[in-house]
Structure formats: structure tokens, C-alpha cells
Biopython code that builds the backbone (N, CA, C, O; Angstrom):
import numpy as np
from Bio.PDB.StructureBuilder import StructureBuilder

atoms = [
    (1, "UNK", "N", (14.795, 3.175, -4.435)),
    (1, "UNK", "CA", (15.093, 2.479, -2.906)),
    (1, "UNK", "C", (13.775, 1.991, -2.535)),
    (1, "UNK", "O", (12.718, 2.615, -2.455)),
    (2, "UNK", "N", (14.125, 0.280, -2.238)),
    (2, "UNK", "CA", (13.080, -0.186, -1.772)),
    (2, "UNK", "C", (13.108, -0.576, -0.148)),
    (2, "UNK", "O", (13.966, -1.142, 0.529)),
    (3, "UNK", "N", (11.290, 0.187, 0.311)),
    (3, "UNK", "CA", (11.087, -0.252, 1.623)),
    (3, "UNK", "C", (10.137, -1.357, 1.766)),
    (3, "UNK", "O", (9.113, -1.335, 1.084)),
    (4, "UNK", "N", (10.416, -2.556, 2.773)),
    (4, "UNK", "CA", (9.299, -3.068, 3.137)),
    (4, "UNK", "C", (8.149, -2.715, 3.627)),
    (4, "UNK", "O", (8.167, -1.841, 4.493)),
    (5, "UNK", "N", (7.147, -3.161, 3.306)),
    (5, "UNK", "CA", (5.423, -2.797, 3.560)),
    (5, "UNK", "C", (4.706, -3.420, 4.321)),
    (5, "UNK", "O", (4.286, -4.385, 3.682)),
    (6, "UNK", "N", (4.173, -3.439, 5.690)),
    (6, "UNK", "CA", (3.555, -4.517, 6.466)),
    (6, "UNK", "C", (2.196, -4.079, 6.062)),
    (6, "UNK", "O", (1.986, -2.951, 5.617)),
    (7, "UNK", "N", (1.006, -5.243, 6.265)),
    (7, "UNK", "CA", (-0.247, -5.019, 6.192)),
    (7, "UNK", "C", (-0.653, -5.122, 7.449)),
    (7, "UNK", "O", (-0.271, -6.077, 8.126)),
    (8, "UNK", "N", (-1.637, -3.992, 8.055)),
    (8, "UNK", "CA", (-2.136, -4.024, 9.331)),
    (8, "UNK", "C", (-3.330, -5.540, 9.668)),
    (8, "UNK", "O", (-3.504, -6.027, 10.785)),
    (9, "UNK", "N", (-3.915, -5.961, 8.540)),
    (9, "UNK", "CA", (-4.376, -7.424, 8.275)),
    (9, "UNK", "C", (-4.501, -8.194, 7.071)),
    (9, "UNK", "O", (-4.362, -7.701, 5.951)),
    (10, "UNK", "N", (-4.744, -9.312, 7.277)),
    (10, "UNK", "CA", (-4.798, -10.414, 6.141)),
    (10, "UNK", "C", (-5.694, -9.859, 5.524)),
    (10, "UNK", "O", (-6.408, -9.100, 6.179)),
    (11, "UNK", "N", (-6.040, -10.072, 3.741)),
    (11, "UNK", "CA", (-6.898, -9.947, 3.317)),
    (11, "UNK", "C", (-6.549, -9.827, 1.635)),
    (11, "UNK", "O", (-5.496, -10.277, 1.183)),
    (12, "UNK", "N", (-7.503, -9.210, 0.843)),
    (12, "UNK", "CA", (-7.238, -8.904, -0.821)),
    (12, "UNK", "C", (-7.382, -7.517, -1.090)),
    (12, "UNK", "O", (-8.329, -6.843, -0.684)),
    (13, "UNK", "N", (-6.172, -6.976, -1.972)),
    (13, "UNK", "CA", (-6.265, -5.667, -2.325)),
    (13, "UNK", "C", (-7.134, -5.669, -3.025)),
    (13, "UNK", "O", (-7.362, -6.524, -3.880)),
    (14, "UNK", "N", (-7.861, -4.574, -2.748)),
    (14, "UNK", "CA", (-9.389, -4.009, -3.304)),
    (14, "UNK", "C", (-8.959, -2.839, -4.174)),
    (14, "UNK", "O", (-9.499, -2.637, -5.261)),
    (15, "UNK", "N", (-8.070, -2.133, -3.738)),
    (15, "UNK", "CA", (-7.599, -0.942, -4.776)),
    (15, "UNK", "C", (-6.192, -0.678, -4.823)),
    (15, "UNK", "O", (-5.564, -1.372, -4.023)),
    (16, "UNK", "N", (-5.562, 0.037, -5.447)),
    (16, "UNK", "CA", (-4.302, 0.771, -5.151)),
    (16, "UNK", "C", (-4.436, 2.046, -5.169)),
    (16, "UNK", "O", (-5.194, 2.603, -5.963)),
    (17, "UNK", "N", (-3.731, 2.664, -4.314)),
    (17, "UNK", "CA", (-3.810, 4.192, -4.201)),
    (17, "UNK", "C", (-2.345, 4.978, -4.525)),
    (17, "UNK", "O", (-2.012, 6.046, -4.011)),
    (18, "UNK", "N", (-1.612, 4.258, -5.420)),
    (18, "UNK", "CA", (-0.631, 5.166, -6.182)),
    (18, "UNK", "C", (-0.042, 4.175, -7.552)),
    (18, "UNK", "O", (-0.279, 2.989, -7.782)),
    (19, "UNK", "N", (0.558, 4.874, -8.106)),
    (19, "UNK", "CA", (0.649, 4.740, -9.376)),
    (19, "UNK", "C", (2.406, 4.145, -9.493)),
    (19, "UNK", "O", (3.262, 4.533, -8.698)),
    (20, "UNK", "N", (2.630, 3.385, -10.368)),
    (20, "UNK", "CA", (3.888, 2.894, -10.692)),
    (20, "UNK", "C", (4.833, 4.072, -10.940)),
    (20, "UNK", "O", (4.660, 5.108, -11.582)),
    (21, "UNK", "N", (6.061, 3.541, -10.130)),
    (21, "UNK", "CA", (6.936, 4.647, -10.119)),
    (21, "UNK", "C", (6.671, 5.977, -9.333)),
    (21, "UNK", "O", (7.460, 6.917, -9.427)),
    (22, "UNK", "N", (5.544, 6.037, -8.556)),
    (22, "UNK", "CA", (5.014, 7.585, -7.778)),
    (22, "UNK", "C", (6.096, 7.299, -6.692)),
    (22, "UNK", "O", (6.830, 6.342, -6.445)),
    (23, "UNK", "N", (5.904, 8.435, -6.190)),
    (23, "UNK", "CA", (7.068, 8.563, -4.826)),
    (23, "UNK", "C", (5.975, 8.819, -3.629)),
    (23, "UNK", "O", (5.090, 9.669, -3.723)),
    (24, "UNK", "N", (6.179, 7.863, -2.352)),
    (24, "UNK", "CA", (5.636, 7.682, -1.175)),
    (24, "UNK", "C", (6.066, 8.279, -0.084)),
    (24, "UNK", "O", (7.272, 8.422, 0.118)),
    (25, "UNK", "N", (4.967, 8.783, 0.915)),
    (25, "UNK", "CA", (5.495, 9.444, 2.228)),
    (25, "UNK", "C", (4.688, 8.364, 3.163)),
    (25, "UNK", "O", (3.713, 7.617, 3.086)),
    (26, "UNK", "N", (5.732, 8.758, 4.119)),
    (26, "UNK", "CA", (5.737, 7.612, 5.522)),
    (26, "UNK", "C", (4.236, 8.210, 5.984)),
    (26, "UNK", "O", (3.855, 9.334, 6.311)),
    (27, "UNK", "N", (3.609, 6.979, 5.859)),
    (27, "UNK", "CA", (1.933, 6.815, 6.780)),
    (27, "UNK", "C", (0.972, 7.100, 5.418)),
    (27, "UNK", "O", (-0.258, 7.078, 5.457)),
    (28, "UNK", "N", (1.644, 7.330, 4.398)),
    (28, "UNK", "CA", (0.775, 7.244, 3.411)),
    (28, "UNK", "C", (0.002, 5.911, 3.186)),
    (28, "UNK", "O", (0.406, 4.784, 3.475)),
    (29, "UNK", "N", (-1.452, 6.326, 2.488)),
    (29, "UNK", "CA", (-2.392, 4.899, 2.235)),
    (29, "UNK", "C", (-1.753, 4.526, 0.866)),
    (29, "UNK", "O", (-1.648, 5.378, -0.017)),
    (30, "UNK", "N", (-1.301, 3.165, 0.686)),
    (30, "UNK", "CA", (-0.755, 2.549, -0.735)),
    (30, "UNK", "C", (-2.008, 1.668, -1.069)),
    (30, "UNK", "O", (-2.259, 1.995, -2.228)),
    (31, "UNK", "N", (-2.736, 0.930, -0.771)),
    (31, "UNK", "CA", (-3.888, 0.315, -0.873)),
    (31, "UNK", "C", (-4.961, 0.350, -0.029)),
    (31, "UNK", "O", (-4.877, 0.880, 1.079)),
    (32, "UNK", "N", (-6.477, -0.423, -0.644)),
    (32, "UNK", "CA", (-7.265, -0.668, 0.615)),
    (32, "UNK", "C", (-7.435, -2.656, 0.325)),
    (32, "UNK", "O", (-7.374, -3.404, -0.651)),
    (33, "UNK", "N", (-7.661, -2.805, 1.793)),
    (33, "UNK", "CA", (-7.496, -4.416, 1.591)),
    (33, "UNK", "C", (-9.202, -4.775, 2.267)),
    (33, "UNK", "O", (-9.815, -4.290, 3.218)),
    (34, "UNK", "N", (-9.471, -5.592, 1.496)),
    (34, "UNK", "CA", (-10.531, -6.335, 1.999)),
    (34, "UNK", "C", (-10.805, -7.665, 2.678)),
    (34, "UNK", "O", (-10.763, -8.697, 2.007)),
    (35, "UNK", "N", (-11.084, -7.694, 3.972)),
    (35, "UNK", "CA", (-10.652, -9.011, 4.593)),
    (35, "UNK", "C", (-11.883, -9.842, 4.617)),
    (35, "UNK", "O", (-11.847, -10.985, 5.073)),
]
sb = StructureBuilder()
sb.init_structure("model")
sb.init_model(0)
sb.init_chain("A")
sb.init_seg("    ")
for serial, (resi, resn, name, xyz) in enumerate(atoms, 1):
    if name == "N":
        sb.init_residue(resn, " ", resi, " ")
    sb.init_atom(name, np.array(xyz, "f"), 0.0, 1.0, " ", f" {name:<3s}", serial, name[0])
structure = sb.get_structure()
């Protein structure tokens, strides 16, 4: 299932916090954004 994810700010992804095919939970941090 694909669920859209909205970023709270514009910027560049600095680090991904999840692996490919990993299940995620609501409110889980998916990446770090540098602005």
C-alpha cells in the first residue's frame, strides 16, 4: 500500500531513516531534511 507523505518544510534529504521494503508506523521519522 502506498500512502502519501508530506514534508513539513522545503529542503534536501540529508539522511533516510528507513530501509527499502521496511514497514513504518504513523508519525515515524522517515528522513532528515536540511533546509
